[in-house]
N, C-alpha and C positions, 0 to 999 in steps of 0.2 A: 196086602193090606191096608184099600188106602183112606189118609187121612178129611174125613170131614173138617170142613176150611168155617170157624167160628164169622157167624156175619160179626162179631162185635166186634173182632178181632183186629186191632191198626197193625200196617203192617210199619214199621222203622223203616224211611228210606238211610238211604247209602251213609255213614261216620252219623249215622244216631247213635246207636250199640255201644260204641263208643265212647259220646257226652254220654252219655245216663249211668253208665259205667263210674267212666275218672265223677261227674257224682254223689254216689253210692260211697261208694271209698272218698271222699272228702271227707264225707258223716264220719264214718273211724274202717280201721281195717274187713278186712270181710272173707269171708275161702267161695268157690265160684256159689254154691247154691244160694249162703243166705243176698246177693250180690240179685239173684235171679225171685225170691222173693221181695227182696224190698223195689223193686222196679215195679215187680209187679202190684206192689200194696202202693207206693206211691201212688203208681199213674191208678189209683182206684177200677184193680180187674183191669185195667184197659189194654196191659202190653203184659206178652205174658214172653218169655228169654226162650230158648230152644239152646239147652247143653251143645248142638249142633253151630252154634255162630258163636256164644261167649262164653266157650275158651279158646275157638279159637284168636277171637278175638283178641282176650286176656294176649292168652302168647303171643299174642305182636304185638301189645299195647306195652310188654314184660322188654320183648329186644328191643322198643321202638325208645327205653325209657322213661316211662310216664307212669310204669308201674314195678314196685319188686313184690320176689317171695321167696312165702320162708312156708317147710313145711312149722308143723303146730292140730290144734285137737281145736276142730266142732262143738260145738253146744253138745251132738249127743256124745263124744266124748272119743268121734273118730278123728285119724288123723288125718288132717286135713288143709293145701296149699293156704296158707290168706296170704291176699292178700293189698299191699298199699299204692298212698298214692306215696308219689314221686314230687319233689321239685318241682320239675321238669315236665312231670304232669297235672298237676296246681294249676302253673303256670296256659300247659294245655286248654287246659278245663277251660279255661276265663276266654283265653283267646276262640273258641269256639264254641263257647252259652251264645259271645257278640256275637262270634261268625249268625249262631241260630238265631237270636233276641234278630237281628237287620230281615235273615231272611225269610220265617217267616213272618214278622209284617210287612213286610214286600208280599206273600203270598197271597194277606190275609187285608192287602191293599185293593190287586190283582180281582178279585174274586168280587166284595163291594163294589168296583169298579170307578176306581173310588183314587186323586195320586195323591200321596203323602201332602198336608198341612194343603189342603183344599176342603 
């Protein structure tokens, strides 16, 4: 069955999902579903993170040393992998956030038709 696209849903650019995950984990350790819910909540329901994207991203980030994971118990009492930001992940978040702010500022200037400082 084909999924209908939600016209109000925003597609994430390459690399943005990892940035959002790092930001959520900077607040507190969480399991995957809670990360997805928090991105949805903080974006005022504009962003949705699908399991098919979330878990591969978390596994990549774990391999890169940005997050660590251990088994724990979720708020519903189920066994769940809980992810935490590592020191390396904290540094990565800082770098990626600065890069994101530069990129979105540049895109905004192009859309407005004005160079910086004008």
